[in-house]
C-alpha positions, -999 to 999 in steps of 0.1 A, spaced: -444 -197 -329 -452 -164 -344 -479 -138 -334 -488 -105 -350 -488 -73 -330 -521 -55 -334 -508 -20 -328 -477 -21 -350 -486 -49 -374 -453 -66 -369 -445 -103 -363 -427 -111 -330 -407 -142 -328 -413 -161 -295 -387 -188 -301 -359 -182 -275 -334 -202 -295 -331 -175 -321 -322 -149 -294 -292 -169 -281 -258 -156 -290 -234 -184 -300 -202 -188 -279 -171 -171 -292 -191 -148 -316 -175 -114 -321 -189 -84 -339 -173 -80 -373 -152 -48 -374 -152 -21 -401 -127 -24 -429 -113 1 -455 -135 -14 -482 -167 -6 -462 -160 31 -464 -141 38 -496 -151 75 -499 -137 85 -464 -151 114 -443 -162 149 -453 -160 168 -420 -129 170 -399 -129 161 -362 -101 168 -338 -93 163 -301 -64 177 -280 -52 171 -245 -25 185 -223 4 165 -207 26 172 -177 62 183 -181 77 151 -168 61 131 -197 77 152 -224 108 130 -227 89 98 -230 64 112 -255 92 125 -277 107 90 -279 74 71 -286 57 98 -308 70 84 -342 54 50 -333 21 68 -323 21 86 -357 28 53 -376 0 33 -359 -25 61 -363 -15 65 -400 -30 31 -407 -64 46 -398 -56 78 -418 -55 99 -386 -31 128 -382 -13 132 -349 7 163 -337 28 169 -306 33 205 -294 61 206 -268 59 244 -264 22 244 -252 25 208 -238 -4 193 -258 -12 164 -281 -37 167 -310 -53 140 -332 -75 148 -361 -93 130 -390 -84 135 -427 -105 131 -459 -91 95 -462 -102 83 -427 -123 52 -432 -133 43 -396 -155 69 -380 -150 56 -345 -111 55 -348 -109 92 -339 -126 84 -305 -100 57 -299 -72 81 -309 -86 106 -283 -85 79 -256 -50 69 -267 -35 104 -261 -54 107 -228 -38 74 -216 -4 86 -228 -8 118 -208 -17 98 -177 16 79 -177 3 47 -194 31 31 -215 28 31 -253 27 -8 -254 -5 -8 -233 -21 24 -245 -20 12 -282 -45 -16 -273 -73 9 -272 -74 7 -310 -87 -28 -308 -125 -34 -311 -132 -51 -278 -109 -28 -256 -121 3 -239 -106 26 -213 -118 43 -181 -100 71 -162 -113 72 -126 -109 104 -107 -103 95 -70 -92 129 -56 -128 140 -49 -137 107 -32 -116 114 -1 -110 149 13 -84 142 39 -49 140 23 -35 115 47 -65 91 43 -64 96 6 -27 85 4 -34 55 26 -64 43 7 -47 48 -26 -18 27 -14 -43 1 -3 -53 -3 -40 -17 -11 -49 -11 -33 -19 22 -47 -6 47 -50 -35 18 -44 -59 1 -77 -50 -35 -63 -47 -32 -44 -81 -19 -76 -97 -49 -96 -84 -73 -69 -97 -56 -71 -132 -58 -109 -133 -94 -112 -123 -107 -83 -144 -83 -89 -174 -76 -51 -174 -44 -31 -172 -47 -7 -141 -23 21 -134 -25 43 -102 -10 77 -109 -15 109 -89 -52 117 -85 -65 93 -111 -66 55 -118 -63 46 -155 -79 12 -165 -77 -4 -200 -95 -36 -210 -129 -52 -218 -161 -33 -207 -171 -59 -182 -137 -57 -165 -137 -19 -164 -170 -20 -146 -155 -42 -119 -124 -21 -117 -144 10 -111 -164 -6 -84 -133 -18 -65 -116 15 -68 -145 36 -56 -153 12 -27 -116 13 -16 -117 51 -15 -149 48 6 -130 27 32 -141 -8 19 -110 -30 16 -104 -43 -19 -100 -79 -6 -139 -82 -3 -145 -74 -39 -116 -95 -50 -130 -125 -31 -165 -120 -48 -149 -119 -82 -130 -151 -75 -162 -169 -64 -180 -156 -95 -153 -168 -118 -156 -204 -103 -194 -203 -105 -193 -193 -142 -176 -226 -150 -206 -246 -138 -232 -248 -167 -260 -258 -142 -258 -224 -124 -260 -203 -155 -298 -195 -151 -297 -194 -113 -291 -166 -88 -257 -166 -73 -266 -145 -42 -265 -176 -19 -228 -183 -29 -215 -148 -27 -202 -135 7 -221 -108 25 -199 -84 43 -217 -62 68 -201 -32 83 -200 -35 121 -200 -5 144 -180 -19 173 -188 2 204 -158 13 224 -153 -2 258 -165 21 285 -135 32 305 -140 38 342 -145 75 349 -119 91 369 -132 104 402 -129 141 405 -116 152 439 -132 184 450 -108 210 460 -114 232 490 -127 265 479 -105 295 487 -112 330 476 -75 338 473 -57 332 439 -28 305 438 7 319 446 26 331 416 53 306 405 89 318 410 107 331 379 143 321 370 156 354 384 139 348 417 155 313 420 189 327 412 184 354 438 174 329 465 204 306 458 228 335 453 238 326 417 225 360 405 255 378 421 281 355 407 304 365 378 296 351 343 329 332 343 320 314 376 285 307 363 299 292 332 323 270 352 295 258 375 274 248 345 302 229 329 309 211 362 272 201 365 273 189 328 304 168 335 287 152 365 257 143 345 280 128 318 298 107 344 265 94 358 254 85 323 287 67 315 285 47 348 249 37 339 260 25 305 290 5 320 268 -11 346 243 -21 318 272 -37 297 286 -55 328 253 -72 334 259 -94 304 290 -108 320 274 -116 353 269 -154 356 233 -166 363 225 -181 397 225 -219 396 196 -239 409 191 -275 418 215 -302 430 247 -288 415 242 -255 433 236 -274 466 268 -295 461 289 -264 455 274 -248 486 284 -278 507 319 -278 494 324 -242 501 309 -246 537 332 -275 547 361 -264 569 397 -277 562 411 -302 588 449 -294 591 458 -326 610 443 -350 584 462 -332 557 495 -337 576 488 -374 581 482 -378 543 514 -360 535 535 -383 559 520 -414 543 529 -402 509 565 -395 519 569 -429 535 557 -447 503 582 -427 482 611 -437 507 600 -474 505 600 -473 467 635 -458 465 650 -483 491 634 -513 472 648 -502 439 
């Protein structure tokens, strides 16, 4: 069905089937043949890098120059000033390649390895550098929340990378992300929410549910709000602790007595008039006594491990009975006599 717009005189197509994008369709990229004449004006971008990145950048810079040379972009590394510069030439055939080259040197300055940073030159890949320093003022909280993004042994960061299909690197006051546009949007939301004291597990759980819902073709045109979890912040009130009763002190107009100083105590005990040598000897004797007490306590503690536990039940009762029974001397004598007679009988018989 077609209808003509009265105002503009254009024909609007109302058939929805023409507006659908086929699956797996990708926008065709620009090639060298599309722009044979190159560029007239020169564009350049520069960025600074920290001192600790100098060694790595020196090693990987020949590879950076080689890859950018395919797009006819010139790259320079200035170690004295600590800067990287990329600029177009007359032969540059892709106008947007200079923007990708600018992002490349930014990522390299933010400690992203060359193998990952070079992916920015692909058509479907973009980057996002999230500044997290301003999101949390307190330094201790900032460090804790930044560590929460990484998780134990990097497990949380790995989960974010798998769900968003992005490479994420937490470095200093920034978080560098590299991947598709949709994934970068999710990464930014997770990072900002984490720095606002919302645990990343909530956003990770939502992403996992969305991934499963996307597989169902029946739910493509429906709202997913009923399936997604709703996490509400709860302000749990602290338990009211019983108030301590204040005991009213009797009012006295006189100030409290002044506490005795060290000199006053020494004068009262008579130590003040002792010689320094005797004072020293007395202190050493007190110190030795304290040491002896401490050693005795330690020995008692160690000896407790060797003390047998008290027995309970029938076995303990039997032992008590045996210990309580008194020895009858006459019965013992009779037994000894019988044993001697048996021995004598055995020897005479033989």
